[in-house]
N, C-alpha and C positions, 0 to 999 in steps of 0.2 A: 397573426397569432388566427384571428378569424379564417383564413383562408388553409392553416394547419390544420385547425381542429375539422374545417369540411372535408378534406381531405380524407382524414383518418376517419371520420364517418361513413364517405364512401367505400372505404376500404372494409369498413366493420361491417357493414351492410353485406357487401361482396360475400365475405366470409360467412356470416351467418346464413345468407340464401345457398353458399355452396352444402352446408350442412342439412338443412331444412328440406332441400330437394332427398336427402337420403335418408331423414328420420320420416316425415310425410310421406311415408310410400305407399303404396295401395292398401296394403294391408292395415298397417297402422289407421291410416284416415278412417278405414272402414271399421275398425275397434273402436278409435274416438268416436264415431257417429253413433253407434249402438250404444258407448258408453254412456255419453252424454243424453243421450234418447232414455236409456234408464234413469237416469237420475232425475233427470226433469219430471219424468214420468211418476217416478216414486215421490218427488219432491210436491206435486200436483196432489197425490192421492194423500198425504199425508197434513196437507194443510187445512183440509175442511175437518179433518179430528182434531184439531186445537181449539182449547177454549178462549174467549177473549178474557185479558188481564192474569192470563197464568204465570205463575208468582215467577217463574225462572227465566218465561222469556226474555223478560230485559237484560237480565244478567248474560243470557246467550247472544242477546245482540252487542252488547259491552264488549264481549270476548272476540266476535266477528268485528266488529269496528278496529279495534284493536291488533288483530291478527290481519285485517286488508292493510293497515296502515304499514305495515312491516313489507310489506310485496312492492317491489319497483325498488333498485337501488341507483346510488349515482354513478355516473357512467362517466370518468373525466378521460379515459381512451390516452392514460399518460402510459408512456413504454419505460422501459428499463435504462436505456442510455439517456433518455430526456434531463437527468440531473447535469451531465456533460453536456452536452448539445445545445441546452436552452438553459441553462445557466446564467449566462448574459441578457437574456431577456425577462428575470425573473420578476421584472415589475410590471410586465406585460402578460405575464400568465394571469393576470386577473379578467382580460378581457377574454381569454380562452377559457378559464375557469365558468367565466359566465355563459360562455357559449354551451360548455359541456350541461351546466346546472339547466338551462332551457329545456334541451335536448333528453335530460332526463326526466322532467319536472312531465313534460307533455305523454311521455312512455307511461311515466307513474300514473299521473292522473288519468290517462284510460285506464287503468288496473283498478283505481281505486271506484272509479264511477262503474265499472262492470261488475267488483262486487260489491260494491252497496247495492246495485241495480237486483245482484240475485237476494237481497237480505230483505228486498222492497215486500214482496208478497208474505213473507212472512210477519213482519211489523204490523202491515197492514192487516192481517187476519188477527193480531192479539192485540196492536193499539188502535185508537183512536187516532188517526193524524189527517189533518186539514194538507191542503196544499202547500200551505207556508209553511208547516211544519216539514212536512218532504222535501220541498227544496232547500229547507235548512240544514238539514240530514246529509244532503250532497255535499251542500257547500262546506258544513262544518268536517266531511270527511276529505273532501278536497284542500281546504287550509291545512286541516291536522298533517296530509302526505306533504305539503310544502313545508312545514316545520320539521317533518322527518328527515327530510332531503336536506334542510339547512343545517342539521345536527351533523350528517351524513359529509358535508361541507366543512364545517368546524373542525372535524375529527381528524382533518388532515393540514391542520395550520399548524406553523410554528408553536403557537402558544398552547395549544390542545391537543397535541398529536399523543403526546405523553399520559392523558388521564383518559384513557379508554372505558375504566369502569363508570366514572362520570357521564360517557357519550352513549352508553348500553344502559344505563339507567333510563336517561331522557328518549333514548329509542322506545321504551316501553312506557315509562311513568308519564309522559305526553298526551302520548294516546289515550291513555289509560283516564287521565283527567277528564278532557274531552270527550270520551264516550261515557262514563260516567257521568257527565252533566246532559249530555243530550238523550240518554235512555232512561236516566232515573229521575232527573227533572223535567227537563223540556230540550225539544230541539234548538228552538231559538237562544236559549240559553248555553248548550254545546256549541253552537255557533261563535257567542262573544266570548264563552273560553278559549275555543282553538285560536281564533283572532288574538287575544291577549297574548297566548302563548307564542305564539309566532310572532306576532311583535314584539315581545319582548325576548325571546332569543337573538332578535336581529340588532335587538339594542345592547343588551350585554356582549354578544360576540361582536366586536366590530374590528377593521384592520387586519382581518385575516390574510398572515403570509404563507403563503405555501411550504409545506413541509414535504422535501422531494422524497424521502426515504418512506413515509407514511404514506403518499400519494400513490407512488409506485405500488406498495404492498398492499393498499385496497383495490387498486384496478386488478393487481394481476391474480388477487384471491375471487375477485366477481368474475372474471376470466376462466378462472378454474371451474367455479361453480358451473359458467356456460359449458365448458369444453366436459364436464365431466358428465353433464346431461346429455350431449352429444353422443360421449361414449359408452353410453349406455346401447346405442344403435349403432355405431360403428367405429372405425378405429379412429382416435383424433392422436396425431404426434405428440400433441402439447402434455397429454395426461401420459406418465411414465409408470407403468403397474410395477408392483413388488413380485419377485418370484420366491414364493414360498410352500412347502408342502401344506397342503390339508386335508390332513388324517381324516375327514369326515368322506370327502369322495372315495375313501377305500372301499366302503360298504358298496358305495352307490358303483361305482366301477365294477366291481364282483358281480353284482347284480346283473348291470347288462351284458355284461362278457359272458358269464355262463360257463366258465371253464375257461380251458387252455389253448383255445383255436386262435391262430394268430388275428383274423382279421377282426375277429368279434372283440378283442382285445384291443385293437387298434379305434376299431370305430369306437368303442365305450369311450375311450383315452382322448378322442378328437370330439365326440361330443361333449364331454364334459370342460373340457379345455378350451373349444372354442367359443368365447364369448360371442359371437355374432350368432350361431345356431341357437345354445343353449340359452342365452340370455334373451334372445324372443320369443322362445319356447316358454320360458318361465314367465315373462312379461305377456304374452296373451293367457297363459292360464291363469294368472291371477286377475287379469280384465275379463276372462270367463265366468271364471267364478265368482267376481264380483254382480256381473249381469244375470246371472240364473238366479243370482241370491235374490237381488232386488226387483226383478221383473215378475208381478203376481199375473200375467196373461197366460192361460197353460199352454196354450200352440205358440205365440211369440216366444216363451221360454224355451220350449222345446226346439224350435227352430234355431236358436242360439248357441243352445248347447251342441246342436248336431254343426253347425256352423265354425263355430270354435274348435271342436275336433278336428274337423278337416283341415282348416286353416292352421295348425299347429302341425297337424303331422306332414303336411306339404313342405315345412320347413328343415324337414329332416332328410329330403331328397337330396339337396344339395351336397351332403357329407356323402354321399357314396362315391362320386367320382372326385372328389378333394385329392387322395392319393395319387390319382392320374398319371402327375407329371413328375412322381418321385419315382425314378426310374429303381429304387432298392424293394418297393413294395411287388415289383412283379418278380423279383427274385424267388419269394415265397413259393415253396413246393406245395400250394394249395389250387386248386383248381378253379374256376369261374362260376362253378356252381354251387361248390363251398362259400366263395368270398358274397355269394347273392344272398344264402340261406344266413349267413352270419348279421349281414346287413338287416333281410327281413325279420330275424330275431330281435334285434335292438330295434328297430320302428314297433315292431307289437309290444316290447315291454313299453317304450315311453307313449305310445299312445294309452295303452292299459291303464296306466298309474295316472296321466294326463285325462282320461275320460271318467276315471275313479273319481278325483276330485271336482270337476266339473258335476257330475252328479250328486255327490254329497252336496256341494251348494246350492244345488237347486232344491235341496229341501226348504230353505228360504227361512226367513225370520218365524213364520206361523208354523211351522212342521207339516209340510204339504207333503203327505206322503205319498199319495197319488200321483203329483207332479215326478217324485223322485222315482216311482216306479217306470211311469213312462219315458222319461229320460235313460233310465237303465236299461231298457230295453230296446230304444233308439241306438243307444251308444253301443251295446254287445253287437245289434246287427251290424253298425258301422265301421266297428274297428274290424269285424271280420271281412266284410266287403273291403275296406281299404288294404289290410293286410296282405289278404289270400288270394285278391283277384286287381283289384284296380294299381296298386303299387308294384304287384310283382309281374304286372305287365311293362309298366313304365320302368322297373329295374331293369328285365330283360331288354326291352327299347334300348336303354344307355348302354348295356354291356356290347349290343350289337352293333351301335354306334362307334364304340371304343374298339 
């Protein structure tokens, strides 16, 4: 059974690696770099403004403590055919689940340590913590995560799989009790409470025999969440979408198509329905808005606004030749010049909307109207350069190559 889990873990890593290469492309890595940089900069600027012993700081730390405990799930890697093919090995599944538990615990504890480390500067600013107390905070968080994972292990046992309400309460109540003791009393007391809860869980829930249906369902739900994340960036066969009419998109298509021109209507439909293109445009727009909203440095804010408008506009270029492989589109009685004009119109309208949203977000939390004015001027110039000159040359080159 240990060899079986090792083999499945390797296959799982290869599957994740295949999708990670698609998700963490150059544009997304650049966006993440600027996003985390902006968040870290804003965090560092916010900390000096805090006062020690602020009344709400401890409650915020309790909430963060509980939320961090929810990150990192139990990965059993159990598949749907296992209840049939592994049923004779039901007693040996204890060793298999121990391997799965250790694997999940290592990853979950890394996430827990990272999450606790993020909150540490805030805690040191608002609380007076010694080295021993800081160590106790990390240990309490790690023990609480072990308790959480054991609760997940208990939830796929024959005796407790039907009591999901009780399990969900334990997911939140146990970390809440440890968090309250850690931040409202003392970190050393919180560590003791976390250890007591962890030991009590293992004493109360013993002799856990696997419930195959519950285990298969839990792992399927976990993997579906992973696939849903990957599906935001690329097509995942395991995620099957539902076909239904979205009435809200009618107005958007009418705005983008601007009339009854065949190629304009086709490009508008292609942009709205192609989740690869429209999805990354939406995500980059949101990331860009968050960054320019948080970054207070004027020149850096302006550079980010210009950069994201350019990155978003470049994502539309593959849409131009997306229908070249479809012979029926070449039967349209429309000249290539009209086709380029229709795509340029779509490009202009999408870029204008994106630029307007980013410029409005650059106003920031302190209503910096000068920053908004600077970004507005730069955005207008950039949109004109992109749609009237640079992308017009690129579209012309694509047409010549075809």
